[in-house]
C-alpha positions as semicolon CSV with decimal commas, in nm:
position;residue;x (nm);y (nm);z (nm)
1;M;1,096;10,101;1,454
2;R;1,083;9,848;1,169
3;K;1,238;9,958;0,841
4;I;1,061;9,870;0,517
5;L;1,167;9,933;0,157
6;I;0,906;9,954;-0,120
7;V;1,023;9,968;-0,482
8;G;0,760;10,112;-0,715
9;A;0,529;10,410;-0,676
10;G;0,207;10,293;-0,834
11;Q;-0,133;10,225;-0,674
12;S;-0,012;9,936;-0,457
13;G;0,333;10,069;-0,365
14;L;0,213;10,414;-0,264
15;Q;-0,101;10,294;-0,087
16;L;0,107;10,046;0,114
17;A;0,380;10,303;0,185
18;L;0,130;10,560;0,311
19;G;-0,054;10,298;0,516
20;L;0,265;10,176;0,685
21;Q;0,379;10,534;0,739
22;S;0,055;10,614;0,921
23;R;0,124;10,323;1,157
24;G;0,469;10,437;1,254
25;Y;0,690;10,226;1,026
26;E;1,008;10,376;0,882
27;V;0,936;10,349;0,510
28;T;1,163;10,413;0,214
29;L;0,993;10,439;-0,124
30;M;1,189;10,413;-0,447
31;S;1,051;10,548;-0,775
32;N;1,216;10,582;-1,114
33;R;1,037;10,915;-1,169
34;T;0,967;11,230;-0,968
35;A;0,613;11,343;-0,890
36;D;0,645;11,620;-1,150
37;E;0,766;11,374;-1,415
38;I;0,469;11,148;-1,344
39;R;0,219;11,434;-1,352
40;S;0,346;11,568;-1,685
41;G;0,410;11,229;-1,844
42;R;0,206;10,982;-2,045
43;V;-0,112;10,819;-1,912
44;M;-0,041;10,486;-1,743
45;S;-0,369;10,299;-1,722
46;T;-0,748;10,298;-1,749
47;Q;-0,813;10,265;-1,377
48;C;-1,178;10,237;-1,274
49;M;-1,197;10,158;-0,903
50;F;-1,506;10,005;-0,750
51;D;-1,644;10,047;-0,400
52;T;-1,434;9,794;-0,206
53;A;-1,106;9,927;-0,348
54;L;-1,216;10,288;-0,296
55;Q;-1,298;10,204;0,066
56;H;-0,938;10,093;0,125
57;E;-0,833;10,443;0,017
58;R;-1,095;10,604;0,239
59;D;-0,981;10,395;0,535
60;L;-0,634;10,550;0,499
61;G;-0,764;10,901;0,435
62;L;-0,625;10,897;0,080
63;D;-0,946;10,969;-0,111
64;F;-0,825;11,318;-0,202
65;W;-1,017;11,337;-0,532
66;E;-1,346;11,171;-0,432
67;S;-1,546;11,494;-0,450
68;Q;-1,398;11,590;-0,788
69;A;-1,402;11,264;-0,986
70;P;-1,721;11,163;-1,169
71;R;-1,944;10,928;-0,969
72;I;-1,982;10,616;-1,180
73;E;-2,315;10,466;-1,077
74;G;-2,366;10,203;-1,345
75;L;-2,196;9,953;-1,570
76;G;-2,342;9,871;-1,908
77;V;-2,285;9,603;-2,167
78;S;-2,358;9,625;-2,539
79;V;-2,296;9,351;-2,794
80;A;-2,256;9,441;-3,160
81;A;-2,449;9,241;-3,419
82;P;-2,289;9,162;-3,758
83;D;-2,466;9,465;-3,911
84;S;-2,321;9,693;-3,637
85;T;-2,652;9,737;-3,458
86;R;-2,685;9,643;-3,092
87;A;-2,790;9,283;-3,034
88;V;-2,769;9,338;-2,657
89;D;-2,777;9,664;-2,462
90;W;-2,828;9,714;-2,089
91;V;-2,690;9,893;-1,785
92;G;-2,670;9,759;-1,429
93;K;-2,671;9,988;-1,126
94;L;-2,380;9,964;-0,883
95;G;-2,447;9,924;-0,512
96;G;-2,167;10,170;-0,432
97;H;-2,031;10,418;-0,685
98;A;-1,706;10,365;-0,874
99;Q;-1,452;10,631;-0,974
100;S;-1,156;10,676;-1,203
101;V;-0,871;10,915;-1,124
102;D;-0,589;10,946;-1,377
103;Q;-0,288;10,782;-1,213
104;R;-0,071;11,075;-1,316
105;L;-0,281;11,288;-1,082
106;K;-0,314;11,033;-0,803
107;M;0,039;10,894;-0,792
108;S;0,207;11,234;-0,804
109;G;-0,024;11,361;-0,529
110;W;0,029;11,057;-0,310
111;M;0,405;11,071;-0,363
112;E;0,417;11,433;-0,249
113;T;0,202;11,345;0,052
114;F;0,437;11,061;0,148
115;A;0,739;11,294;0,133
116;R;0,559;11,575;0,317
117;R;0,475;11,334;0,599
118;G;0,841;11,253;0,645
119;G;0,880;10,946;0,425
120;Q;1,214;10,870;0,264
121;L;1,159;10,910;-0,112
122;V;1,443;10,799;-0,339
123;I;1,427;10,872;-0,712
124;H;1,627;10,593;-0,870
125;G;1,567;10,324;-1,130
126;V;1,642;10,007;-0,937
127;A;1,819;9,702;-1,084
128;V;1,851;9,365;-0,911
129;G;2,210;9,446;-0,814
130;D;2,099;9,770;-0,645
131;L;1,828;9,587;-0,456
132;D;2,076;9,326;-0,337
133;Y;2,280;9,605;-0,179
134;F;1,988;9,804;-0,034
135;A;1,802;9,503;0,105
136;R;2,056;9,440;0,381
137;S;1,947;9,759;0,556
138;Y;1,576;9,672;0,579
139;D;1,354;9,432;0,772
140;L;1,136;9,379;0,465
141;V;1,166;9,461;0,094
142;L;0,859;9,473;-0,129
143;V;0,874;9,499;-0,508
144;A;0,574;9,684;-0,650
145;A;0,725;9,783;-0,986
146;G;0,540;9,565;-1,238
147;K;0,769;9,620;-1,536
148;G;1,139;9,583;-1,606
149;E;1,424;9,373;-1,475
150;L;1,295;9,325;-1,119
151;V;0,996;9,120;-1,237
152;S;1,238;8,854;-1,365
153;M;1,312;8,756;-1,004
154;F;0,960;8,614;-0,972
155;G;0,917;8,292;-1,168
156;R;0,598;8,224;-1,367
157;D;0,347;7,994;-1,195
158;A;0,240;7,779;-1,488
159;S;-0,039;7,612;-1,290
160;R;-0,213;7,950;-1,251
161;S;-0,116;8,101;-1,588
162;P;-0,307;7,937;-1,875
163;Y;-0,188;8,194;-2,132
164;D;0,174;8,237;-2,238
165;A;0,110;8,515;-2,493
166;P;-0,089;8,841;-2,494
167;Q;-0,459;8,785;-2,554
168;R;-0,544;9,145;-2,644
169;A;-0,374;9,444;-2,806
170;L;-0,444;9,743;-2,582
171;S;-0,506;10,103;-2,686
172;V;-0,609;10,400;-2,471
173;A;-0,710;10,760;-2,549
174;Y;-0,813;11,021;-2,288
175;V;-1,054;11,273;-2,443
176;H;-1,258;11,582;-2,370
177;G;-1,586;11,651;-2,547
178;L;-1,757;11,309;-2,539
179;G;-2,135;11,339;-2,531
180;P;-2,358;11,146;-2,285
181;R;-2,521;10,816;-2,368
182;P;-2,881;10,919;-2,449
183;E;-3,016;10,607;-2,276
184;H;-2,910;10,733;-1,931
185;P;-2,798;11,098;-1,942
186;E;-2,884;11,136;-1,574
187;F;-2,593;10,927;-1,440
188;D;-2,241;10,821;-1,535
189;A;-2,166;10,462;-1,628
190;V;-1,879;10,257;-1,765
191;R;-1,980;10,110;-2,099
192;C;-1,843;9,773;-2,215
193;N;-1,899;9,725;-2,589
194;L;-1,831;9,373;-2,716
195;V;-1,759;9,307;-3,085
196;P;-1,748;8,926;-3,123
197;G;-1,425;8,805;-3,280
198;V;-1,283;9,159;-3,296
199;G;-1,246;9,288;-2,941
200;E;-1,396;9,525;-2,688
201;L;-1,428;9,900;-2,641
202;F;-1,460;10,037;-2,289
203;V;-1,573;10,394;-2,230
204;M;-1,533;10,537;-1,881
205;P;-1,562;10,880;-1,720
206;T;-1,247;10,993;-1,541
207;L;-1,078;11,284;-1,367
208;T;-0,752;11,379;-1,536
209;V;-0,494;11,655;-1,497
210;S;-0,715;11,891;-1,701
211;G;-1,044;11,803;-1,528
212;R;-1,337;11,582;-1,625
213;A;-1,266;11,355;-1,924
214;D;-1,351;11,016;-2,072
215;I;-1,132;10,718;-2,157
216;L;-1,172;10,532;-2,486
217;F;-1,009;10,193;-2,440
218;W;-0,989;9,935;-2,718
219;E;-0,894;9,573;-2,648
220;G;-0,829;9,408;-2,983
221;V;-0,792;9,040;-3,062
222;P;-0,426;9,004;-3,172
223;G;-0,395;9,008;-3,549
224;G;-0,749;9,138;-3,592
225;P;-0,882;9,470;-3,726
226;V;-0,832;9,652;-3,393
227;D;-0,468;9,542;-3,360
228;V;-0,335;9,847;-3,545
229;F;-0,180;10,071;-3,278
230;Q;0,167;9,921;-3,250
231;G;0,428;10,170;-3,361
232;I;0,189;10,469;-3,370
233;K;0,378;10,761;-3,212
234;D;0,161;11,056;-3,312
235;P;-0,121;11,110;-3,056
236;S;-0,354;11,261;-3,317
237;E;-0,308;10,959;-3,544
238;H;-0,377;10,734;-3,246
239;L;-0,705;10,917;-3,177
240;A;-0,806;10,910;-3,543
241;L;-0,755;10,531;-3,552
242;T;-0,956;10,495;-3,230
243;L;-1,248;10,691;-3,373
244;G;-1,234;10,518;-3,711
245;L;-1,271;10,179;-3,544
246;M;-1,559;10,310;-3,334
247;E;-1,736;10,439;-3,646
248;K;-1,694;10,101;-3,819
249;F;-1,782;9,863;-3,537
250;L;-1,971;10,066;-3,273
251;P;-2,159;10,350;-3,443
252;W;-2,369;10,422;-3,132
253;E;-2,051;10,509;-2,940
254;Y;-1,901;10,698;-3,233
255;A;-2,215;10,915;-3,252
256;R;-2,125;11,083;-2,923
257;A;-1,753;11,108;-3,005
258;T;-1,760;11,324;-3,319
259;R;-1,633;11,633;-3,134
260;V;-1,375;11,480;-2,901
261;E;-1,017;11,594;-2,869
262;L;-0,728;11,453;-2,670
263;T;-0,691;11,583;-2,315
264;D;-0,318;11,642;-2,368
265;A;-0,019;11,522;-2,568
266;G;0,039;11,240;-2,317
267;G;-0,322;11,117;-2,334
268;T;-0,261;10,802;-2,541
269;L;-0,113;10,462;-2,464
270;A;-0,075;10,129;-2,648
271;G;0,077;9,794;-2,560
272;R;0,013;9,429;-2,476
273;Y;0,125;9,170;-2,223
274;A;0,056;8,810;-2,135
275;P;-0,162;8,755;-1,825
276;T;0,068;8,591;-1,571
277;V;0,068;8,473;-1,210
278;R;0,418;8,452;-1,060
279;N;0,587;8,305;-0,757
280;P;0,545;8,573;-0,487
281;V;0,894;8,538;-0,335
282;G;1,204;8,657;-0,519
283;R;1,557;8,564;-0,420
284;L;1,837;8,818;-0,452
285;P;2,190;8,719;-0,561
286;G;2,314;8,765;-0,203
287;G;2,044;8,532;-0,066
288;G;1,797;8,792;0,058
289;L;1,425;8,754;-0,008
290;V;1,181;9,008;-0,147
291;L;0,802;8,994;-0,169
292;G;0,622;9,078;-0,494
293;V;0,322;9,311;-0,481
294;A;0,008;9,337;-0,697
295;D;0,074;9,304;-1,072
296;V;0,434;9,198;-1,013
297;V;0,289;8,864;-0,904
298;V;-0,068;8,867;-1,043
299;A;-0,092;9,047;-1,378
300;N;-0,437;9,012;-1,536
301;D;-0,552;9,147;-1,870
302;P;-0,748;9,470;-1,816
303;I;-1,058;9,332;-1,990
304;T;-1,238;9,313;-1,653
305;G;-1,105;9,646;-1,522
306;Q;-0,946;9,492;-1,216
307;G;-0,586;9,621;-1,220
308;S;-0,612;9,915;-0,983
309;N;-0,876;9,735;-0,777
310;S;-0,648;9,435;-0,730
311;A;-0,355;9,665;-0,648
312;S;-0,558;9,834;-0,376
313;K;-0,676;9,501;-0,234
314;C;-0,321;9,362;-0,238
315;A;-0,188;9,667;-0,054
316;A;-0,464;9,634;0,206
317;A;-0,397;9,262;0,256
318;Y;-0,021;9,313;0,289
319;L;-0,066;9,608;0,527
320;A;-0,278;9,394;0,759
321;A;-0,032;9,103;0,737
322;I;0,267;9,327;0,821
323;V;0,098;9,500;1,113
324;E;-0,032;9,173;1,260
325;H;0,315;9,015;1,238
326;G;0,459;9,252;1,496
327;D;0,835;9,223;1,557
328;R;0,881;8,872;1,419
329;P;1,109;8,822;1,116
330;F;0,960;8,855;0,768
331;D;1,080;8,515;0,651
332;E;0,976;8,315;0,345
333;E;0,694;8,142;0,532
334;W;0,546;8,479;0,625
335;M;0,585;8,609;0,269
336;R;0,400;8,315;0,121
337;A;0,126;8,345;0,383
338;A;0,088;8,717;0,305
339;F;0,053;8,639;-0,066
340;D;-0,196;8,358;0,005
341;R;-0,407;8,609;0,197
342;Y;-0,417;8,832;-0,111
343;W;-0,470;8,535;-0,346
344;E;-0,800;8,461;-0,171
345;T;-0,944;8,760;-0,356
346;A;-0,703;8,763;-0,652
347;R;-0,785;8,407;-0,759
348;H;-1,143;8,508;-0,837
349;V;-1,019;8,800;-1,048
350;T;-0,778;8,577;-1,240
351;K;-1,039;8,308;-1,306
352;W;-1,299;8,559;-1,425
353;T;-1,056;8,761;-1,638
354;N;-0,917;8,454;-1,811
355;A;-1,272;8,335;-1,879
356;M;-1,364;8,670;-2,036
357;L;-1,065;8,650;-2,272
358;A;-1,201;8,330;-2,426
359;P;-1,506;8,308;-2,658
360;P;-1,809;8,296;-2,426
361;P;-1,994;7,964;-2,390
362;E;-2,364;7,948;-2,466
363;H;-2,481;7,981;-2,105
364;V;-2,279;8,303;-2,061
365;L;-2,430;8,444;-2,381
366;N;-2,773;8,357;-2,241
367;L;-2,686;8,532;-1,914
368;I;-2,568;8,850;-2,087
369;G;-2,874;8,846;-2,309
370;A;-3,110;8,792;-2,015
371;A;-2,968;9,098;-1,838
372;G;-3,134;9,311;-2,104
373;A;-3,478;9,197;-1,988
374;L;-3,409;9,127;-1,620
375;Q;-3,273;9,422;-1,423
376;P;-3,162;9,206;-1,125
377;V;-2,930;9,013;-1,361
378;A;-2,784;9,335;-1,500
379;D;-2,730;9,471;-1,149
380;R;-2,568;9,152;-1,023
381;F;-2,333;9,131;-1,322
382;A;-2,234;9,496;-1,274
383;N;-2,161;9,448;-0,905
384;G;-1,943;9,148;-0,983
385;F;-1,683;9,402;-1,095
386;D;-1,658;9,506;-0,729
387;D;-1,671;9,150;-0,590
388;P;-1,569;8,899;-0,858
389;S;-1,606;8,609;-0,614
390;D;-1,983;8,627;-0,673
391;F;-1,936;8,499;-1,029
392;E;-1,875;8,156;-0,876
393;N;-2,244;8,150;-0,786
394;F;-2,401;8,214;-1,127
395;F;-2,149;8,260;-1,409
396;Y;-1,914;7,968;-1,475
397;D;-2,137;7,663;-1,439
398;P;-2,426;7,622;-1,685
399;E;-2,647;7,459;-1,421
400;K;-2,590;7,744;-1,174
401;T;-2,661;7,998;-1,448
402;S;-2,981;7,820;-1,545
403;A;-3,093;7,792;-1,183
404;Y;-3,024;8,159;-1,118
405;L;-3,210;8,275;-1,429
406;G;-3,499;8,052;-1,324
407;E;-3,512;8,225;-0,985
408;V;-3,526;8,579;-1,125
409;T;-3,748;8,519;-1,430
410;P;-4,113;8,613;-1,357
411;N;-4,356;8,321;-1,378
């Protein structure tokens, strides 16, 4: 039986650990926190998973919360005009529903499932020196912990990383009591509100530890009016800032948020990081090799909501690569091939996300505007969140955008 060590108990690490476990591998999973500590801790992300990523969970029988989490059936875009009215407002329908499950709920549940099924769960904050020692006992070591010292083993790939500084200041609040959007009270949708030159507010339904909730997620241009959350420790002050910015820049979203309250004391989060693609293979001091997983090696800004989706897709790609490899050694050639398999989908996410961080060119503004009058454009844009490779066909190139709009515009 092949022995595999996975460091990191997030979406990718746990999904991969549970997938390998179900196929008879002897898996050790290392986490710096217990399931109880995760469940009672601070929120970790804004995860909204689309159909392809959710299907990877279903394939492994890990969709424990599918019947409880809100079914997100649409994705809408609004653009604020200088007078804080809506210059653009539309919603596209998703081909398959999306869902958001608070990672405190999911990761603690998956971790307990892994242990209950006989997996070796080690609670230990791992340093490079520890990994150098542990690695000698395993056929393969995967690093799925996207923060801290271990990431330093994976060098930045400058050719795939156009930004060397954070492009947004991030701020999250989980709330109860948000009212429905009056435009479509009959179904749940993620709403993307764009404030040119200022940032973006995303509003998404979620399932959290206390039940149904909504996530208010600001992405502020660094140094701008939304970049005000650094150093805020008090959750109530964090929420008040969030709502004040909504009232100023996005009054239509603020109108349904006048009665909200935080889900819990751990329901806020703030931070920033530079989008980075890294070398997938890390070398330990003793000469051993480790393979980076998900946002260890491809960390995109969350502006396109792809983090948990990419983590799920990476875990699925690596699982297939490991199983197909049989009993052969997991050498550097295999590691790079496994990453290249994942990069086939990840490259589209990185290209699209980096494009969305920059001021949009005229043809993209035309496309977003046209979606308000042409439902097929709105639907196609929305479904690009599930399959970002489709943006190659109508988003980046002005001529392709023009040709596409010509096809769908009534004569």
